C-alpha positions in Angstrom: -56.0 30.6 -36.9 -52.4 30.2 -38.1 -51.4 32.7 -40.7 -48.9 31.8 -43.5 -45.9 34.0 -43.2 -42.6 33.9 -45.1 -39.6 33.0 -42.9 -35.8 32.8 -43.5 -33.9 29.7 -42.4 -30.1 29.5 -42.4 -28.3 26.2 -42.7 -24.6 25.5 -42.7 -23.4 22.5 -44.6 -20.1 21.2 -46.0 -19.8 20.0 -49.6 -16.9 18.6 -51.5 -16.9 20.5 -54.9 -14.6 19.7 -57.7 -13.1 23.0 -58.9 -12.0 23.3 -62.6 -8.4 23.2 -61.4 -8.9 20.0 -59.5 -10.7 18.4 -62.5 -7.8 19.4 -64.7 -5.3 18.0 -62.3 -7.0 14.6 -62.2 -7.3 14.4 -65.9 -3.6 15.5 -66.5 -2.4 12.8 -64.0 -4.2 10.1 -66.0 -2.5 11.0 -69.3 0.5 9.3 -70.6 3.4 11.1 -72.4 1.8 11.0 -75.9 -1.6 12.2 -74.6 0.0 14.9 -72.5 1.9 16.2 -75.5 -1.2 16.5 -77.5 -3.0 18.2 -74.6 -0.3 20.8 -74.2 -0.3 21.5 -77.9 -4.0 22.1 -77.8 -3.7 24.4 -74.8 -1.0 26.4 -76.5 -3.2 27.0 -79.5 -6.2 28.0 -77.3 -4.3 30.1 -74.7 -2.0 32.8 -76.2 -0.4 33.4 -72.8 1.4 30.0 -73.0 4.7 29.8 -75.0 7.1 27.0 -75.7 10.5 27.6 -74.1 13.3 26.5 -76.4 17.0 27.5 -75.8 17.9 27.5 -79.5 14.9 29.5 -80.8 14.6 33.2 -79.6 11.3 34.2 -78.1 8.8 36.4 -79.9 9.0 39.1 -77.2 12.8 39.1 -77.3 12.8 39.5 -81.0 10.3 42.4 -80.9 12.2 44.1 -78.2 15.4 44.0 -80.2 13.7 45.3 -83.3 12.1 48.2 -81.4 15.5 49.0 -79.8 17.2 49.0 -83.2 14.6 51.2 -84.8 14.7 53.6 -82.0 18.5 53.9 -82.1 18.4 54.4 -85.9 15.8 57.1 -85.6 17.7 59.0 -82.9 21.1 58.8 -84.6 21.7 62.1 -86.6 22.9 62.0 -90.2 26.2 64.1 -90.9 25.7 67.1 -93.1 26.6 66.6 -96.7 26.7 62.9 -96.4 24.0 60.8 -98.1 22.6 57.7 -96.5 23.7 54.5 -98.2 21.0 52.9 -100.2 19.9 49.3 -99.6 20.4 47.3 -102.8 17.1 45.4 -102.0 15.2 48.6 -102.3 15.9 48.7 -106.0 14.2 45.4 -106.7 10.6 45.5 -107.9 9.2 42.6 -106.0 5.7 43.5 -107.2 6.6 42.7 -110.8 8.6 39.8 -109.8 5.7 38.0 -108.0 3.0 39.3 -110.4 2.5 35.9 -111.9 1.5 34.5 -108.5 -0.3 37.4 -106.9 -2.3 38.9 -109.8 -5.9 37.7 -109.5 -6.9 39.3 -112.8 -7.8 37.6 -116.1 -5.2 35.6 -117.9 -5.3 34.1 -121.4 -5.3 30.4 -122.0 -1.6 30.5 -123.0 -0.7 32.1 -119.7 -2.7 29.7 -117.6 -1.4 26.3 -116.6 -4.0 23.6 -117.4 -2.1 20.6 -116.1 -4.1 18.5 -113.7 -2.0 17.5 -110.6 -2.9 14.4 -108.6 -4.3 14.8 -105.1 -1.9 14.3 -102.2 -4.5 11.8 -100.8 -3.5 9.4 -103.5 -0.1 9.1 -102.0 -1.2 8.3 -98.4 -0.4 4.7 -97.5 -3.4 2.8 -96.2 -3.5 -1.0 -95.5 -6.0 -3.0 -97.5 -8.9 -4.3 -95.4 -11.0 -7.4 -96.0 -13.8 -5.2 -97.5 -11.5 -3.6 -100.0 -10.1 -7.0 -101.0 -13.5 -8.6 -101.6 -14.9 -5.5 -103.3 -11.9 -5.5 -105.7 -12.6 -9.2 -106.6 -16.3 -8.5 -107.1 -15.6 -5.6 -109.4 -13.6 -8.0 -111.7 -16.4 -10.5 -112.0 -19.2 -10.3 -114.5 -22.4 -11.0 -112.6 -26.0 -9.8 -112.8 -26.7 -6.4 -111.2 -29.1 -8.0 -108.6 -26.4 -10.5 -107.5 -23.7 -7.8 -107.4 -25.9 -5.6 -105.2 -26.6 -8.6 -102.8 -22.8 -9.4 -102.8 -22.0 -5.8 -101.8 -24.5 -6.1 -98.9 -23.0 -9.4 -97.8 -19.4 -8.0 -97.8 -20.6 -5.1 -95.8 -22.0 -7.4 -93.1 -18.9 -9.4 -92.5 -17.2 -9.0 -89.1 -13.5 -8.7 -88.7 -13.0 -12.4 -88.6 -14.7 -12.8 -92.0 -17.9 -14.4 -90.7 -21.4 -13.4 -92.0 -23.2 -12.2 -88.9 -26.5 -11.2 -90.5 -29.3 -13.7 -91.2 -31.1 -13.9 -94.6 -34.2 -12.1 -93.3 -32.0 -9.2 -92.0 -30.2 -9.0 -95.3 -33.5 -8.9 -97.1 -34.9 -6.3 -94.8 -38.1 -8.2 -93.9 -37.4 -8.2 -90.1 -39.8 -5.5 -88.9 -40.9 -4.5 -85.4 -44.2 -5.4 -83.9 -47.0 -2.9 -84.6 -48.2 -0.8 -81.7 -51.6 0.8 -81.3 -51.9 4.4 -82.2 -51.9 6.9 -79.4 -55.3 8.3 -78.2 -56.6 11.1 -76.0 -54.0 13.5 -77.2 -51.1 11.6 -75.7 -47.9 11.0 -77.6 -46.9 7.4 -78.0 -43.6 6.4 -76.4 -41.1 4.7 -78.6 -39.7 1.5 -77.1 -36.0 1.0 -76.8 -36.1 -1.9 -79.2 -37.3 0.3 -82.0 -34.2 2.4 -81.8 -32.2 -0.6 -83.1 -34.3 -0.8 -86.3 -33.2 2.5 -87.7 -31.8 0.7 -90.7 -35.1 -0.8 -91.6 -37.4 2.2 -91.3 -37.4 5.9 -90.6 -39.7 7.7 -88.1 -41.7 10.6 -89.4 -43.9 12.4 -86.8 -46.9 14.3 -88.2 -50.0 15.8 -86.7 -53.6 15.0 -87.6 -53.7 17.8 -90.1 -50.7 16.3 -92.0 -48.1 19.0 -91.0 -44.7 17.5 -90.0 -43.5 18.5 -86.5 -40.0 19.9 -86.6 -38.5 18.7 -83.3 -39.1 16.6 -80.2 -39.9 19.8 -78.3 -42.7 20.6 -80.8 -44.0 17.0 -80.4 -44.0 17.3 -76.6 -45.8 20.6 -76.9 -48.3 19.3 -79.3 -49.0 16.2 -77.3 -49.3 17.9 -73.9 -52.8 19.3 -73.0 -52.9 23.1 -73.2 -54.7 25.3 -70.8 -56.6 27.3 -73.5 -57.3 24.8 -76.2 -56.6 21.0 -76.7 -53.5 20.4 -78.9 -53.9 18.1 -81.8 -53.0 14.5 -81.2 -49.7 13.3 -82.6 -49.1 9.9 -84.1 -46.1 8.0 -85.4 -46.1 6.8 -89.0 -43.3 4.3 -89.8 -42.0 4.8 -93.3 -41.1 1.4 -94.7 -37.6 0.7 -95.8 -36.9 0.6 -99.5 -37.4 -2.9 -100.8 -34.2 -4.6 -102.0 -33.9 -5.1 -105.8 -32.8 -8.7 -105.4 -34.7 -11.8 -104.5 -33.9 -14.4 -101.9 -32.5 -16.7 -104.7 -30.2 -13.8 -105.8 -29.1 -13.5 -102.2 -28.2 -17.2 -101.9 -26.3 -17.0 -105.2 -24.4 -14.0 -103.9 -23.4 -15.8 -100.7 -22.0 -18.7 -102.7 -20.2 -16.2 -104.9 -18.5 -14.4 -102.0 -17.6 -17.8 -100.5 -15.7 -18.6 -103.6 -13.5 -15.5 -103.2 -10.2 -15.2 -101.5 -9.5 -15.9 -98.6 -11.1 -19.3 -98.5 -13.7 -19.8 -95.8 -14.9 -16.2 -95.9 -18.7 -15.4 -95.5 -19.3 -18.5 -93.4 -21.8 -18.4 -90.6 -20.0 -20.7 -88.1 -16.7 -22.5 -87.7 -17.9 -25.6 -89.4 -18.8 -23.8 -92.7 -15.5 -21.8 -92.5 -13.4 -24.9 -92.3 -15.4 -26.8 -94.8 -15.0 -23.9 -97.3 -11.3 -24.1 -96.9 -11.2 -27.9 -97.4 -13.4 -27.6 -100.5 -11.1 -25.0 -101.9 -8.1 -27.3 -101.3 -9.9 -30.2 -102.9 -10.6 -28.1 -106.0 -7.0 -27.1 -106.2 -5.8 -30.7 -105.8 -8.2 -32.0 -108.5 -7.2 -29.2 -110.8 -3.5 -30.0 -110.4 -3.3 -33.8 -110.1 -6.8 -35.0 -111.2 -7.9 -38.3 -109.7 -4.3 -39.4 -108.9 -3.6 -36.8 -106.2 -1.9 -38.1 -103.0 -4.0 -35.8 -100.7 -7.5 -36.7 -102.0 -8.1 -39.2 -99.3 -6.6 -37.0 -96.6 -8.8 -34.0 -97.6 -11.9 -36.3 -97.7 -11.1 -37.5 -94.2 -10.8 -33.8 -93.1 -14.1 -32.9 -94.7 -15.9 -35.9 -93.0 -14.4 -35.0 -89.5 -15.4 -31.3 -89.8 -18.8 -32.0 -91.2 -20.0 -34.6 -88.6 -17.5 -34.9 -85.8 -16.2 -31.3 -85.1 -17.3 -31.5 -81.5 -15.4 -34.7 -80.9 -12.4 -33.2 -82.7 -12.3 -30.3 -80.2 -12.2 -32.8 -77.3 -9.6 -35.0 -79.1 -11.8 -38.1 -79.1 -9.9 -39.8 -81.9 -11.2 -43.3 -81.4 -14.9 -42.2 -81.6 -14.1 -40.2 -84.8 -12.4 -43.2 -86.4 -15.3 -45.4 -85.5 -17.8 -42.8 -86.9 -16.2 -42.2 -90.3 -14.9 -45.8 -90.7 -11.2 -44.9 -91.0 -8.2 -46.2 -89.1 -6.8 -44.2 -86.1 -3.6 -43.3 -88.0 -5.7 -41.6 -90.8 -7.7 -39.7 -88.2 -4.5 -38.4 -86.5 -3.1 -37.2 -89.9 -6.4 -35.5 -90.7 -6.4 -33.8 -87.3 -2.9 -32.5 -87.8 -4.0 -31.1 -91.2 -7.1 -29.5 -89.8 -4.9 -27.6 -87.3 -3.2 -25.8 -90.2 -6.5 -24.3 -91.3 -7.4 -20.7 -90.5 -10.4 -20.4 -88.2 -10.5 -16.6 -88.7 -9.6 -15.9 -92.3 -10.7 -12.3 -92.1 -7.9 -11.3 -89.8 -5.5 -11.9 -92.6 -6.6 -8.5 -94.0 -8.2 -6.9 -90.9 -4.9 -6.6 -89.1 -4.9 -4.6 -85.9 -2.3 -1.8 -86.1 0.3 -2.0 -83.4 -0.1 0.5 -80.7 2.8 2.9 -80.3 4.2 2.7 -76.8 6.7 5.3 -75.6 8.0 4.8 -72.0 7.1 7.6 -69.6 9.8 6.8 -67.1 13.1 4.8 -67.1 14.5 2.8 -64.1 18.3 3.2 -64.4 20.7 1.5 -62.0 23.4 3.9 -60.6 25.8 1.9 -58.4 23.7 0.0 -55.9 20.6 2.2 -56.3 18.0 2.7 -58.9 17.1 6.1 -60.2 13.8 7.2 -61.9 14.3 9.4 -65.0 11.3 11.1 -66.6 11.1 10.9 -70.4 10.4 14.6 -71.2 12.4 14.9 -74.4 9.5 15.7 -76.7 7.3 17.6 -74.2 7.1 21.3 -74.7 8.6 23.4 -71.9 6.0 26.0 -71.1 6.5 29.6 -70.0 4.3 32.7 -69.6 4.4 35.4 -72.3 5.5 38.7 -70.6 4.0 40.7 -73.4 0.5 39.9 -72.2 1.5 40.7 -68.6 2.2 44.3 -69.6 -1.4 44.6 -70.7 -2.5 44.2 -67.1 -0.5 47.2 -66.0 -1.6 49.6 -68.8 -4.3 52.1 -67.9 -5.2 52.4 -71.6 -6.2 48.8 -71.8 -10.0 48.2 -71.7 -11.6 46.3 -68.8 -12.6 43.4 -71.0 -9.1 43.0 -72.3 -7.6 43.0 -68.7 -10.2 40.5 -67.6 -9.5 38.2 -70.5 -5.7 38.3 -70.0 -6.1 37.8 -66.3 -8.3 34.7 -66.9 -5.8 33.3 -69.4 -3.0 33.8 -67.0 -4.8 31.9 -64.2 -5.5 29.0 -66.6 -1.9 28.9 -67.8 -0.5 29.0 -64.3 -2.9 26.2 -63.2 -1.9 24.0 -66.1 1.9 24.4 -65.4 1.2 23.6 -61.7 -0.8 20.5 -62.6 1.9 19.2 -65.0 4.6 19.6 -62.3 2.3 17.9 -59.7 1.8 15.0 -62.2 5.6 14.6 -62.5 6.1 14.6 -58.7 3.3 12.1 -58.1 4.6 9.7 -60.8 8.2 10.0 -59.3 6.9 9.1 -55.8 5.0 6.1 -57.1 8.0 4.9 -59.2 10.4 5.1 -56.2 7.8 3.2 -54.1 7.8 0.5 -56.8 11.6 0.3 -56.9 11.8 -0.2 -53.1 9.5 -3.2 -53.3 10.5 -4.7 -56.7 14.3 -4.4 -56.6 14.7 -8.1 -56.8 12.6 -8.2 -59.9 14.7 -5.5 -61.6 17.9 -7.4 -60.7 16.9 -11.0 -61.4 13.8 -11.2 -63.5 10.1 -11.8 -63.5 10.2 -14.8 -61.1 11.2 -12.5 -58.3 8.1 -10.3 -58.7 6.6 -9.4 -55.3 2.9 -8.9 -54.6 2.1 -5.2 -54.2 -1.2 -3.5 -53.7 -2.2 0.1 -54.7 -3.4 0.8 -51.2 0.0 0.1 -49.7 1.8 2.5 -52.1 -0.9 5.2 -51.5 -0.4 5.0 -47.7 3.3 5.3 -48.1 3.3 8.4 -50.3 0.3 9.9 -48.5 -2.3 10.1 -51.3 -5.6 8.5 -52.1 -5.5 5.0 -53.8 -7.4 6.5 -56.8 -4.5 8.9 -57.3 -2.0 6.1 -57.5 -4.4 4.2 -59.9 -4.5 7.2 -62.2 -0.7 7.7 -61.9 0.0 4.2 -63.2 -2.7 4.0 -65.8 -1.5 3.7 -69.4 2.1 4.5 -68.4 5.1 2.4 -69.2 8.5 2.0 -67.6 11.8 1.1 -69.3 13.7 -1.4 -67.1 16.6 -3.8 -67.5 14.1 -6.6 -67.8 12.1 -4.9 -70.6 9.3 -2.3 -71.0 6.4 -2.9 -68.6 3.3 -1.1 -67.8 3.4 0.4 -64.3 0.2 -1.4 -63.4 2.0 -4.7 -64.1 3.9 -4.4 -60.8 0.7 -4.4 -58.8 -0.8 -7.8 -58.2 -2.6 -9.7 -55.5 -0.8 -12.2 -53.2 -1.4 -15.8 -52.3 0.0 -17.7 -49.3 3.5 -18.8 -50.1 6.3 -20.8 -48.4 7.1 -20.2 -44.8 4.2 -17.8 -44.4 5.5 -15.3 -47.0 3.5 -14.1 -50.0 3.7 -15.1 -53.7 2.5 -12.9 -56.5 -0.6 -13.9 -58.3 1.2 -13.5 -61.6 3.9 -16.0 -60.5 1.2 -18.5 -59.5 -0.4 -18.3 -62.9 3.0 -18.8 -64.5 3.6 -21.9 -62.4 0.2 -23.3 -63.3 0.9 -22.7 -67.0 4.3 -24.3 -66.8 3.0 -27.4 -65.1 0.4 -27.9 -67.8 2.9 -27.3 -70.6 5.2 -30.1 -69.2 2.4 -32.6 -68.6 1.9 -35.9 -70.5 -0.7 -35.3 -73.2 -2.1 -38.8 -72.7 -2.4 -38.2 -68.9 -3.0 -34.5 -68.4 -2.9 -33.1 -64.8 -6.2 -32.4 -63.2 -6.9 -29.3 -61.2 -6.7 -31.3 -58.0 -3.3 -32.7 -58.9 -2.0 -29.2 -59.8 -3.3 -28.0 -56.4 -1.4 -30.7 -54.5 1.8 -29.9 -56.5 1.6 -26.2 -55.6 0.8 -27.0 -52.0 3.9 -29.2 -51.8 5.9 -26.2 -53.0 4.6 -24.1 -50.1 1.8 -22.2 -52.0 -1.5 -22.6 -50.3 -4.2 -22.6 -52.9 -7.5 -24.4 -53.4 -8.7 -26.4 -56.4 -11.3 -23.7 -57.3 -8.6 -21.1 -57.4 -6.5 -23.2 -59.8 -9.5 -23.8 -62.0 -10.3 -20.1 -62.1 -6.8 -19.1 -63.0 -6.6 -21.8 -65.7 -9.8 -20.4 -67.2 -8.4 -16.9 -67.1 -5.5 -18.0 -69.1 -7.9 -19.8 -71.6 -6.4 -23.2 -71.0 -8.8 -26.1 -71.8 -9.9 -28.5 -69.1 -8.3 -31.9 -68.4 -10.8 -33.8 -70.6 -10.2 -31.4 -73.5 -6.4 -31.6 -73.2 -6.3 -35.4 -73.1 -5.1 -37.0 -76.4 -6.7 -40.5 -76.7 -4.5 -43.1 -78.3 
C-alpha cells in the first residue's frame, strides 16, 4: 500500500520579468517632447527629491544655507557697550492693522461689505462654437410647441460630426427594446447578454431578490445566486425598468425633423447624401424664388440639379452624363452645367462648425548641415533640467531620523535616479536612430522627397544594436525639423519595390508616381491599372497590376470607370 507523503521538489527556470525601471524606460522612450515635459512636471510634484535646475534661479537649499549662515553670524557678533542696535524702520509698521480689511473674518456691516457681483472667469474663456451650439441657439429663438422643441433637442443631440441624423425614428422614440428572456430558475442567476449592455439608454437594470430587497452589488448577487452549504440562497431575478416614455408623438418627431432641416447650415439632419444635397438645393431654390420670383436665371439650373440628385445620383458619381441626360430629358450641356453646380455643394455641412482643432507639433530633433555633414540637435529648450535635492540626502545620514523617514527618502532617491537615467537613455537612443537615418537619407535632405530611399526599422535596429521595437518606440510621434520641412521620424521608413538596374525604390515614391500619372491623364480616356503598370515597368520599376490597384485604393483614387468623363 502506497502512503501519501509530502515531498519537496526544486525546479530552476528562467523568466523574463519587466522591472518597474524597465517599464518606465519603455514608456519614456515612446513619449514626444510635449508628453515628456508633462511627465517630468508630474514626477516633480509627486517626488520631492527631484528639483529643476536653473542657472538664473537660486536653489532652495542654497537660499536656506545662506540664511542660516547669516543668522548664525548675526547671533555670534557681539554688540559694543553703550551702543544701541539700529532699529529697522519696517518694525514700526503695524501690518496687522494694515491688512485687517482682508484678514479679519469677523462680522462686518452692510456698508463695510462689498456686494458687487463679479463675473466668473469661465465666461472669458474662448471656446469654438460647435454644430450643437449653433442649432440649439436657432431652436431657442423659434416659437414652437414644447413637444416639438423636446423632439428637436433630441434630434440635434443625435447628429454626427458631419451633420447627419444617425438614429432611426424608432430609436428616437425609444421603442426599440431587447428581446425578453426567461427568468432564472433553480437558484441560478441569469447571465446578461452582451447585446443588453448597449441598451442602457432605453432601460435600467435593478436586481432584486424574491423578498423584494434590492441587492447592493454584483458580489452580493453572486453570493445570493450561488448555492450555500448550510441553506439555499434565495433566487435572484432581473427586472428591467422601462425607459421613461417620450412626451412627444411620432408626428411631433417628424415635424421636429423638418424643423431642424430648415435651420442653418442647409442640408443638416439628413439621413443620407441624397437628402443632404436635396436639402441644399431646396434652400437655394427658396432663396432664388424669394429674390427673383419666377424670372430667376437659375431656376432651371436648380431644377436640373434636383432631378439629378433625386433619381440619378449613382450615375452622377460614375460621370455617366449621357444616361443622365436621357433620363431627365435635358440636353447634355445642361447636365454638364448642373454637375458643375452640384460639385459646389457641401456633402458634410456639419464640419463647417465641428472643426477639428489643429494638433500642436513641436519638433523633437533638428537636422542641421554643418559643412558637408549633418548634425542632430535635440530640442530641449523647455524641458526641465533635473537634479537631486541634497537636503533630503542629509536625512539619510542623520541618526535622529526615523526608520520610516529614511526608507521613504531612500525609495524616492531610487525613483529619481532611475527617471534621470531613463531620460538620458531616451536621448541617446533617439540620437543614434537619427544619425542612422541621416546616413541613409542624405540625398533626401539635400535634394528633396524624390530622393527618399527605402529603409526598414529592422536595418536601423541591427546597426545601432537594439531591438526593432525599441526603434519603433523611438520614432513614434516624434518629428524632425529638416531643410525640406518638418517630418515625422517614421516618415523616413518605408518598404521598397524593385527599381531600375536592380536597385530599390521607396514605396512612397511609387505612390507619388502613380498619383502623378493619374493627374496628367486624359479625362475622356483615363489610364487603366494595366497601362499604369506597363508605364512603371518601362521606367524600371517592377510592379504588378494588383499592386498598382492596391496603392490607388490606398490613396482613395477612383477606378478607371469612375474617372472617365463621357462626352
